[in-house]
N, C-alpha and C positions, 0 to 999 in steps of 0.2 A: 504494500500500500504506500501511498504518497501523501501523508498528512499535510506536507508543505511543498511548495514548488522546488525547494532545495532537494528533497528526496527524489523528485522526478528527474531533475537535471543531472543528479549524480548517477542515477540508474541508466539514463539514456546516453549521456555523454561523458560521464566520469568527472563532471565539474563539481568541486566541493565548495559551493558558494552559499553562505548563510543568508537567506532571504526571508523576511517576515510576511510572506504571502502564502496563505493557506489555499490548498487545492480546491476545497469546496467553494470558498468565496470566489476564486478565480473562475471556476466553471459556472457559478451562479451569474457572475457578471457577463460571461460569454453567452449564457442562455438568453439574457435580456437583449444583448446586441443582435443575436441571430433572430430573435422574435421580432425585433424592431425592423430589421432588414426585410424579412418576409412580409410583415404587415405593410410596410411602405410599398412593396411591389404590388400587393393586392389592392391597396387603396388607389394607387396610380392607375391600375388596370380598370377599376370601376369608374374612376374619373374619366378615363378615355372613352368608356362606354356611355357616358352621360348619366350614370346612375348617381354619382356624387357631384354636387356643384361646389364651386369655390365660395368662400365666405369673405366678408369685408371687415377688416379691423381698422379702427381709427385711433390715431395717436398724434401727439403734438411733437413736432420736430424743431430742434434748435433751442430748447430750454436750457437755462444755465444749470449748473450743478446744484443739487438740493442738499439739505442737511441730511435727509434720509439716505441719499446716495453715499455721502461721506461716512455716515455712521455704519452703514452696512459694510462698506469697504474696510473700515477700521476693524470691525468685529471679525470678519472673515480673515483679514490679514493677521490679526493678533492670534487667532486660533491656529492658523497655519504655522506662523513663526514660533509660537509657544510650544507646539508639539514637534515640529521638524527639527529645530535646533537641539532640543532635549534628546530627541531620538538619535541625532547625529553623534552626540557625545556619549550616549548610553545605548549604542546600537545593539549590544548583546542582550540587553533587557527587552528591547523591541522584538528581536528574533525569538527570544524564549517565550514570550507571551504577549503578542501584539494586541489582543483584546483588552487585557488588563492595563496595558500601557495607554491605549487610546481612551479608555473609559475612566482612567485615574485622573487625579488633579495634578499630576506631575507635568512640568513644563519649564521652559526657559523664559523668564520675564523679559530679559533684554531682547531675545530673539523675537518675542511677540510684539514688542514696541517697535523694533526696527522694521519688521515686515509690515506691520499695520501702517506705519508712516509711509512706507513705499506704496502700499495699495491705495492709500488716500491720495497721495501725490499723483499717481498715474490716472486714477479716476478723475481727479480735478483737471488734469491736462487733456484727457480724452473729451470731457464735456466742454472745455474751453474751445477746442478745435471744432466741435460740432455746433457751438452756440451761434445763433443768428440774431441779427439786430431786432428782427420782428419774428418771433416763433410762429410757425404755420401749422395748421391742422392737416394731416395727411390721411387719406383713405386708401388703404392698400388691399388689393385682392390677393388672397392666398388660398392655395389648395390644401386639403387636410394632410396629404402625404408630406407636405413641407413642415408640418407641425409634429412630425414623428418623435422629435426629441422631447417635446412636452408630454406626448402620450406615454412614451417610455418611462419618463420620470414619474409621472402619476401612477403608472402601473407598478413600478418598482417600489415606491414608498408605501402605497396602499397594500400591495401584495405582501411585502415583508411584515407589515403591521398585522395583517389578517392572518398570515401563517403563524406568527408568534402568538397571537391571541388564541387561535384554535389549538395550538400545541399546549398552551397552559390549561385550557379547558379539558383537554384530553389527558393531561397529567397533573391533575389538580393537587394530588398529594405532594409531588415534588415542588410545586409552586408554593404551597403553604409552608413547606420546610425552609425554603430560601427564596422569598419573593423577588428581592432585588437581584440576586444572582441569576434567577430564571429569566427575568425580563431583559437584562442587559447581556446575557450570554449570546454569543454569535451562533450557537448551535440550537437545535430544537425548533424546526419549522414544519408546519403541516401544509402540504400542497393545496388541499382543497380549501383551507382557510384563506390562503393567498389568492387562489383562483376566484373565489366568491367576492372577496373585498376588492380585488383589482378590477373585476368585471363591473362592479357597481360604480367605482370611481371613473373608469374609462368611459362607460356609457354616459355618465353625467357630463364628462368633458366633450364627448362626441356630440351630445345634444347642443352644447354651447357653440360648437363649430359647424352645426347643421348637418351632421351625418346621422342618418336614421339608424336606430338600434339594430335592426335586422341586418343591414348592410355592414355595419361595424362588426357584428358578431361573425358573419360569414368571412369577412376579411381576416379576422383574428384566429379563426379555427385552426388552420394549418400552423400558424405561428405558435399557438399555445402548445400544440403537440410536439413541435420541434424543441421548444423551450423546455418542456418537461423532460424530454429525452436527454438533453444536455445537462439539466440539473441533476438527473439521476446518475449521469456519468460522474458528476462531482461527488455524489454520495458514495459511489462504488470506489472511486480512486482514493478518497480520504478515509473510508471506513467509518462513517459517521453514525452508525447504529441502525440504519435502515436495511439491515440484512434479514435473511430468512430464519426459519426455525432450524434446529439442529438436523443435519443430514448425515447420519451414520451409516446409511445403506450403501452397499458397494455400487460403483458405477456400472450401469448395464453395458453388456458387451457391444450392443448396437451403437453406443456412444463412445467407443474407444478411440475414434478418430479425433475427438475433442480433448483439449487439455483437462487435466483432473480438476483444476480450480473452477471450471465452468459447472461442475457437478456439485462439488462441496469445497468451500473455501474457509480458511481460518482468519482471513483479514489481518495478516501480520502488520505490525506498526500502525494499527488503526488509531485514528485521532482521539478516540475516547479512552484509550489505554485500558480496554476491557479484555478479559481472558487471562491467560497465563504468561508469565514473563518469558521472553525468548532467551534461550541460553546464549551467553556471550554478548548480548546487547546491553549497552549502558546508556543512561540518560532517558529522555522522554521518548514516547512512542515505541516502547519495547515489549508490547504484548500482542498476543494472537489468540483467537478463539479455539478452545479445545473442549469438545470435538468441533469440527467444522460445521458450517451452516450453508443453506442455499444462498447463492449470491444473487438475491432477488433484484437489487438495483441494476445489475448487468442485464438480467432478463428483461427488465422494463426498458432499458436503453434500446435493445434490439426490437422489442415489440413496438415501441413508440416511434422508432425510425420507420418501421414498416407502415405503421398507421399514418405517419406524416406523408410518406410517399403516396399512400392511398388517397388521402384527402387532397393532396396537391394534384393528383392525376384526374380527379373528378370535379374539381372546383369550377371548370369552365363548362361543364356539361349540365349543371343544375341551374335552372332558370328561376325557380321560386326562391325569393329571398328568405333566409332563415333556415332553409332545409339543410344546408351544408353544416351549419352550427349544430343543428339537432343531431346530425349523423356523428359529429364530433363528440357530443355528449354521450351518445349510445356507445360508441367504440371505446371512449375513455372510461366510461363506467364499467363496461365488460372487462376491459384489461385490468383495471384496478381491483375489481371484485375477485377475479380469479387469482391474482398475485397475492391477495390478502390471505389466501388459504395456506400459503407456506411462508408467510412473513410474520416477524415479531411485531406485535402491536398491542396497545392497551385495549382490553375488551370490556364491553358493557354486558349486563345480563338483563334481557328484556323477555318477560314471560318465560323465564327459565332457559332461554337460549342465549349463548354467548355470541356477541357480534361486535365488530369494531366500528369506530367512528367512520373510517373510510368505506367500510362495507355499506353502512347506512346511506352515506352520501352517494356512493356509486350506484346503488339500487335506485335512489331518487333521480339520478342523472339519466339512467336508462329509461325510466318511466316518463320523465319530462321530455326527453328527446323523442321518444316514440309518439307521445301525445302531441308534441309540437309538429311533427311531420304530418300526422293525421289532420290536425286543424289547418295547417298551412296549405295542404293539398286539397282539402275538401271545402274550403271557404275562401273568402276574399280578404282574410285577415292580413295576409302578407302585403297586399296592395294598400290597405288602409294604414299599415305601419310604415310603408315606404313613401307613399305620396303625401 
């Protein structure tokens, strides 16, 4: 496993470079970038079809620098300098525990003041160059695909907050034992919590830029599937605990052409330090699972890449707005429901039956998706939502 980028670089190229970049966070960031790129392609395609129209934004050009501009620049610059200079002089501490360093009160006061002053100066100079004798009001026509940065930022913030909230609800006992640590820990994210909250936030923003909800949902469907696959790759590479149940069964002879770890894996050097200590290993990340488990994150990567290819291949063949997203809900729910059967997860007991939060939501997604297709095909609901 590769809990940090340093482990990956050393294994691939033999480079022994201490970097405070965790593999899970790196892949999470990549998942948002890939999703943004795919969503931009789809929005642009729908714009060219005439399904999505541009919107007009109004702003005043040539205003002098404001107090809020300078204050914002000072705060951002201070935080950057406060942490960066402290991290430069105590790099080993940053590499050892980047989360603890970032969330702590540690910092360099001189660095904060110097960088804050520089930020304020450059902001002032920028505004002075743009200032006009008479500020003018400008109306600018802009297409939704040009606002992909805003959409991605909104999805990222709301998705992370939702994923964190659902994780705390799913693991309420751990939260009660250490509320502060649970909230500010960089681990512990529930995908469906992120999906639900990000969807609400993005649809709210889409309404502001005059993109109808069904069209936005359809455009986002392939992007969501690809993003999930990339995120699960981060789970697998880092060994963040999203693995399966113990798999002590021998590998079937029909699968002998596959590496053993694809059947049962111990996740050596996992980021959670769970399992038994690896003989001869010193320092952090020296544990592996004994006995091994199903590598369910890897299984999900493969399945979701296949499902992404499927959604991508049919996206131009579906004329009814909303149906592609409903298909996404169905295949996503089916995939997650079946992987839950061999995955470690918190269970609830309803009417004497054990069931996980993900199973409940995945069943609901399949039902909603199927009902949505029925309604959209049999009525004019799609047209009323689009026009």
